[in-house]
Residue, then its C-alpha position, 0 to 999 in steps of 0.5 A: m499500500p503506498y504511503q499516505v501523509l499524516a494529513r490525510k491518515y489522520r483526517p478526522q472522520r467523526f465530529a468529535d475528532v475535529i479540534g478547535q471547531e467546537h462552535v460549529t460541530r455542536t450546531l451541526l449535531n444539534a441540527l441533525a438531532q432535531d432534523r433542522i437540515a438547511h439546504g445551503y451551508i457556507f464554511s469559511g475560515h483560515r486554510g487547513i482548519g477543517k472546512t472541507t473535512i466537516a463538510r464530508i462529515l456532515a455529508m456522511a451523517l446525512q447519507c448514513r444508512t444506520p439508523q439513529d438511536t440504535p446500539e450501532r448509532p447512538t448519537p447523530e455521528p456517522c457510523g463510518v462502517c455502512d456503505a454510504c460512509n465508505e463510499i463518501r470517504s473514498g469519494s466514489s459516492l454517486d449522490v455526493m458530488e465534490i467539485d473543485a470550484a477553482t476549475n469548474r467556475g464558469i457558468d456552463e459548469i454551474r448550469e450542468l450542476r443545476e441540471g443535475a440537481r433536479y433529478s432524485p438521489a440514486r440511492d441515499r437520502y440527499k443529493i449533496f454538492i460540496l464546492d471547495e474554494a467557492q470564492q472562485i465561482t464567477d459572478a455569472a455562475f452564482n447568478a445562474l445558481l441563485k434561483t436553485l439556491e433559493e428554492p431548491p428541491a427538498h433532496v438537494v443540500f449545498m455546501m461551499a467551503t471558502t477562505q474568502p467569504e466577502d468574495i461570495p455574493q451577498t444574495i448567496r450568503s443571505r440564503s445559506q447558513h454561514f459558519s465562521f471557522h476559527a484558527v486552531p489553538f496553539q495548545e490543541i495543535v501541540g496536543q494533537l501533534r504529540s498523540i499523532a507522534a505517539q501513534e507514529a513512534v516518533a520521539a519528540d520533545d516539547l520545543a520540537l512540537s512547539l516549533l511545529a505547531e508555531a509553524g502551522d500558524g493556526s492550521m492543523r494541516d500546515a503543522l502535519s505537513i511540516m511534521d511529515q517533512a521533519i520525520a523524513s529528515a530526522p535521525l533514527v535512534e533505536g528504530r525510532h525517529v527523534l525530532d529535536g528543536a535544532q533539526i527543525r530550525s535548520l530544516m525551516g530555515t528559522v533563527s533561534n530566538q536567543v539571537f533576537e534576545s541578544m539584539m534587544e540586548a544590544v538595543e538596551q545597551r545602545n550598541a549599534a556595533a553588536m547589532l550589526e555584528l549579530a545581523a551580519n552573522l545571520l546573513d552570512a549563514g544564508n538567512g534572507p533579510q525578510q526572513i530575519a525581519r519576519q522573525m524579528v517582527r514575531f519576536l517583538r510581537n510576543c514581547l509586547m504581549a508579554r509586557i501587556a498580558g503577562e508571560k502566561s497569557e494566551l496571547l502568547q502562542i509559543s512554548t513555555e520556554e519562549a514565553a519565559r524569554a519573551a518576558r525576560v526581554a519585555g522587562r527591559f523595555s516599556e510598552e511605548d518602547l516595544t510598540r515603537f520597536l515593533n512599528a519600526m520593524l514592520r516598516t522594515f519588513d514592508d520596505l524589504g519587499y521592493r528594495q534592491e539592496q535588502r541587506f542595507h535596509l535591514e541593517l538600517g532598520l536594526v540600527k533605528l532600534v538602537h537609537m530609538q530610545r533616545l527619542l522623546p514622545f510628544e506627550e513627554i515633551f509637551q508635559q515638560l513645556k506645560g510644567g516650565g521645564a527649566s529653571s531661572a536664569p543663572r546668577s552673575s559672577g558677582g552674585s547679582a540677582p538673575a535678570t528675569q525682567p522682560a526686555g524692551r518697551h514692554a518691560a514691567p516696573i522694576a521691583a526692588n526685590p525681583q522674584p523668579v518667574k517661570a521660564a518661557p517655552d524656549d528655555a524649556l526646549g533648550a533644557i530638553f534638547g541640550h542647548a541654550a535658548i537665545a533671547e532676542r531683545p531690542a536695543a536698550m536705552s539709557a538715561p542720565a542720572a543725577t548724583g545720589s540716585p540710581r543711574f543706568s550704565a551699559a554693560p557687555e552682553p555675555a556669550a550665552v543670553p538666558a531667555t526672558a520671562a513671559p510679560p505679567a498677566s496684568a499688562s496692557p494688550i500692547a505688552s503681549d506683543p512679541p518683541p522684535v528680532v535683533t540681528p547678531a550685528a546689532a546685539p543689545a547691551k545689558l544694563s545694569l542698575q547700580q545703587t549709590a556708594e552707600h549701598p554697594a552690596e545691593a547692586s543687581a543686574v536688570e534690563a530697563s525698558p524705554v518706559e522705565t528709563a522715562r519713569a526713572a529719569p524724573e524721579a532723579g531729577a534728570s533734565a532729559a526729556i521723555p522719549e516719545a516712544a515711551k510717551s505713546a506706549l503709555d497712551a496706547t490704551a487710550l488711543r484704542e479707546a478713542i478710535c474704537a469709540k469713534l468707529v461706534e459712534s459713526g455706525q462702524e460697529a463691526a470694524a470697531n470690534l474687529l480692531d478691538s480684538g486685534e493686536w496694536r503696536w506703536d513704534g514711534r513711527e507707525l501705528q500697527i494693528g494685527v486683526p485675527a482675520s482673512k484678508v477677505v473679512l478685513e477688506m469687507t469690514y474695514n472699508q474706506r470709511a472706516q479707514q478714514l475715521v481711523r486716520d482722522t481719530f489717530r491724528q487728532a489723538s496723537g497729534s501727529g500725522r503718522a501713518v496707521r497700518v491695518e494687516s491681516r493676522p489670521d494666526l493670532a488668537p482673537a482678543a475678547p473685545k468690549q461690547r461697543t454696539a450702541a444697541p437700541m431697546v426693544n420693549g425695554v430690553r436690550p438685544q444681548d439680554h433677550p432670551i432668544i438672542r442668549h439662547a442663539q449665542a450659546l448655541f452657536h458660540a456667537e457674538i453681537r457685532s451690530v444691531v439694526s432696528l427695522r422698526d426705525s427704518r420703516 
């Protein structure tokens, strides 16, 4: 008798022999016991998990000539000894036709099948059609089968086995009972392989059986095929074939996970040379880059599962020894690290499919793993930025206080005892990425001082300038503007406030703004006049109020609200207003009439004929403008206090820009 492979020799002949598909076998046994037989079945799932086998067992149970509830057949299981069971097992039954749909997929073959279904069975109870690889049938052929499947004769049963149920038309699926098969669990495959090895008188250790089950990847047939090959190559010891892990790895061309554990040790130590040396050894031994990347992906996946669910989790479809190895590696890294490693190796594996120099891309992917721990996640960077991230500025060699006052014309009044404040975000970024942030300041101004009073003197700028603190929350809208950029050629000078000779120990280095210079000079009795820029900065709020009030008075409420929500800047030469709106909105709202009113009001308020420039700044966050609309009263209630208006504002997050009384226009 010719040799029969293990997958055919140990093919289940009863529902009880099928492993891993209890949800299917239990349902079918109950249907047989209750005589609730459908006319169409669809069995879908992974390859080699028992779809066609269960279809044959169901056909044997339907055609079995031994009555149920008898000593020979106490259950709906087929007896396996009658003529019908033997004919179906050997494939010679006239009433059970197994058709390869991958070959007979056209409309002509399906028409012949439909014509044959009209006739009664030759001997048995049903005429059964088993369509293997049913997804290969064409749409026209499925349409030809549709009417027969919808209203079949009472003696016809269709069974379709497929690995791609989504390719079967919905009209066919809706007329059939669909059973979705599961991949066979790892431990059940190992148990079945151990039982078969005992029957075949093959000595196999647990590692060898685990490797065979892992190579099967949920398919019992694949695992048996690899086991057949391994037995053929195994040495004979005392008349028995002996399977061990090393021999099976060599047969399948896989790499021991000890190598990948060594690679992860190199990742932990950030040793790129050791990583590349291990990769070179594997490549020189004949292992392909794609194979190495595939196994590395599997190993990292198991490490991640061990980190998340633990060493004993069912998510680890590997042996106990390999699970312990994965747990050891997982204990050295965090979940985020392992997730990034797995993502990087998946991308590397994808790149190897269409790259010319596969070795170089594999080495590049492994080196990325080594250096990936140096990267900080965005969440951690944002958390450090939110918390301040950096300490206050360093003190000078003379023991002076840190220069934490904001520079330029936006400076707050100089305090007698400056308090350290939180650093700007640039300082936090500098602390995170290991470099000093460079502060940009405008040119400082000096003012003469009288004898016995504080005076400002220029001091050279140090090489590394600490970042200045953010302006206080109580500053005016102008104080929230970013300081102008200073080029390296015009580096600003640091001004030191030196006390008189009576208090030399209280000297501290601070930066003075033009406004503070103007304030300090009159107090000291200086004869110098206040700079015009400082005076203009002090009157900026009044200037804003005057211009916006004039616009409201002239009926330009929308323009007033738009300008009031913007950013105002006066540099002594030009009034610049940046509004948080697009150019289209700015042109529609800030019309020629509003432009003329702003220019006239600015000339009257400032006493000068200097220019006013309004520009679109969509990047600005709009400030909360004051309600400047001169709203008329409607039935004694202001529109903004009306319940309907309030509900609309809350619903649409709106604001009242202008109110028009239709009653006055009639």
